[in-house]
C-alpha positions as CSV (number, residue, x, y, z in Angstrom):
1,M,6.7,-0.7,-17.2
2,K,3.9,1.7,-16.4
3,A,3.2,1.9,-12.6
4,L,0.7,3.5,-10.4
5,I,0.2,3.8,-6.6
6,V,-3.2,4.0,-5.0
7,C,-2.9,5.3,-1.5
8,T,-5.1,6.3,1.4
9,S,-3.2,8.2,4.0
10,V,-5.5,10.0,6.5
11,S,-4.1,10.2,10.0
12,H,-0.5,11.5,10.0
13,G,0.7,11.2,6.4
14,N,2.7,8.1,7.3
15,T,1.6,6.0,4.4
16,R,1.9,8.8,1.9
17,K,5.6,9.2,2.9
18,V,6.2,5.6,2.0
19,A,4.1,5.8,-1.2
20,D,6.0,8.9,-2.4
21,V,9.4,7.1,-2.0
22,M,8.1,4.1,-3.9
23,G,6.5,6.4,-6.5
24,E,9.9,8.0,-7.1
25,V,11.6,4.7,-7.7
26,L,8.8,3.4,-9.9
27,S,8.2,6.7,-11.8
28,A,4.6,6.2,-10.6
29,P,2.0,8.8,-9.7
30,V,0.6,8.5,-6.2
31,L,-3.2,8.9,-6.2
32,A,-6.0,8.7,-3.7
33,P,-8.8,6.3,-4.7
34,E,-11.1,9.2,-5.5
35,Q,-8.6,10.6,-8.0
36,I,-8.8,7.6,-10.4
37,E,-11.6,5.5,-11.8
38,P,-11.3,1.8,-11.0
39,R,-11.5,0.8,-14.7
40,E,-8.2,2.8,-15.4
41,I,-6.2,0.3,-13.4
42,S,-6.0,-1.9,-16.5
43,D,-3.8,0.8,-18.1
44,Y,-1.0,-0.1,-15.8
45,D,1.5,-3.0,-15.5
46,L,2.1,-2.6,-11.8
47,V,-0.2,-1.1,-9.2
48,G,0.5,-0.5,-5.5
49,F,-2.4,-0.5,-3.0
50,G,-1.6,0.9,0.4
51,S,-3.0,2.6,3.5
52,G,-2.5,2.7,7.2
53,I,-4.0,-0.1,9.2
54,F,-7.3,0.6,10.9
55,R,-8.9,-2.0,13.2
56,M,-6.6,-4.7,11.8
57,S,-7.4,-3.9,8.1
58,F,-6.7,-1.6,5.3
59,H,-8.7,1.7,5.2
60,P,-12.3,1.2,4.1
61,Q,-11.9,3.7,1.3
62,L,-9.1,1.6,-0.3
63,R,-11.1,-1.6,0.2
64,E,-14.1,-0.1,-1.5
65,F,-12.0,1.0,-4.4
66,V,-10.6,-2.5,-4.8
67,G,-14.2,-3.9,-4.6
68,A,-15.2,-1.6,-7.5
69,L,-12.4,-2.9,-9.8
70,P,-13.6,-4.7,-12.9
71,L,-12.0,-8.0,-13.7
72,Q,-8.4,-7.4,-14.7
73,R,-6.0,-9.0,-17.1
74,S,-2.2,-8.7,-17.0
75,V,-2.1,-6.4,-14.0
76,S,0.4,-7.1,-11.2
77,A,0.1,-5.5,-7.8
78,F,1.7,-5.1,-4.5
79,T,0.2,-4.1,-1.1
80,F,1.8,-1.9,1.5
81,S,0.9,-0.6,4.9
82,T,1.9,1.4,7.9
83,S,0.8,0.6,11.4
84,G,1.7,1.2,15.0
85,L,1.8,-2.5,15.8
86,P,3.4,-5.4,13.9
87,E,1.2,-7.5,11.7
88,P,-0.1,-10.6,13.7
89,T,1.2,-13.8,12.0
90,L,-2.1,-15.6,12.2
91,L,-4.4,-12.8,11.3
92,G,-2.3,-10.9,8.7
93,Y,-3.3,-7.3,7.8
94,H,-2.6,-7.9,4.1
95,R,-4.4,-11.2,3.5
96,S,-7.9,-9.8,3.2
97,L,-7.0,-7.1,0.6
98,E,-4.8,-9.5,-1.3
99,R,-7.7,-12.0,-1.5
100,Q,-10.0,-9.2,-2.7
101,L,-7.4,-8.3,-5.4
102,H,-7.1,-11.9,-6.4
103,T,-10.9,-12.2,-7.0
104,K,-10.5,-9.3,-9.4
105,G,-7.8,-11.1,-11.4
106,V,-4.9,-9.0,-10.0
107,A,-1.7,-10.9,-9.4
108,V,-0.2,-9.7,-6.1
109,V,3.5,-10.1,-6.4
110,D,4.7,-8.8,-3.0
111,R,3.9,-6.7,0.1
112,F,5.6,-4.2,2.3
113,S,4.9,-2.9,5.8
114,C,6.6,-0.7,8.3
115,R,5.8,0.8,11.7
116,A,4.4,4.3,11.9
117,F,3.3,6.9,14.4
118,D,-0.1,5.8,15.8
119,T,-2.5,7.8,17.9
120,Y,-5.5,5.4,17.7
121,L,-7.1,4.7,21.0
122,P,-5.8,3.6,23.5
123,F,-2.5,5.0,22.3
124,R,-3.8,8.5,22.1
125,V,-3.9,8.8,26.0
126,V,-0.1,8.3,26.1
127,G,0.6,10.6,23.2
128,G,0.8,7.8,20.6
129,I,3.3,5.1,19.8
130,R,6.1,4.9,17.2
131,K,6.9,8.6,17.3
132,G,9.2,9.6,14.4
133,R,8.2,6.6,12.3
134,P,8.4,6.0,9.4
135,D,12.0,7.1,9.8
136,A,14.9,7.2,7.4
137,A,15.5,3.5,7.8
138,D,11.9,2.7,7.0
139,L,12.0,4.9,3.9
140,T,15.2,3.3,2.8
141,A,13.6,-0.1,3.1
142,A,10.6,1.2,1.1
143,R,13.0,2.4,-1.6
144,T,14.9,-0.9,-1.7
145,F,11.5,-2.8,-1.9
146,A,10.4,-0.6,-4.9
147,E,13.8,-1.0,-6.6
148,R,13.5,-4.8,-6.4
149,L,9.9,-4.6,-7.7
150,R,11.0,-2.4,-10.6
151,S,13.8,-4.9,-11.5
152,E,11.6,-8.0,-11.1
153,V,8.3,-6.9,-12.6
154,G,9.9,-4.5,-15.1
155,S,12.0,-7.2,-16.6
156,S,9.0,-9.4,-17.1
157,S,6.8,-6.7,-18.8
């Protein structure tokens, strides 16, 4: 199985930490959207798309990259995110990006999220929230998630 992780991590490197752990397990390079052409996604069996959550959504740079993808065949994907607050059940941070991927013919097989240090207003005034996150337990959860993906998607490739 050939895997790739496309990650936008801009504030504190939180999402990159998670992406790097997943990349190790999946033997996948971790690239920012500007480091790969959207058409190259079709060269991979599994692609992870992740960022921190900004205003209840994935980073605009990642969403623009997904919007530029040509129609895909035989590409499976997963989404992942880090955020200071938990994902609201009714609104769901991942839904919008997953719908966007679906319109491009990409089959989203799973998602992962964890809490992370957040200094977005109004949290900045109190020094931020979730200091020290993602922590060792979060990174272990990310590793376990990637191992399960490797097992499930890798066996079907």
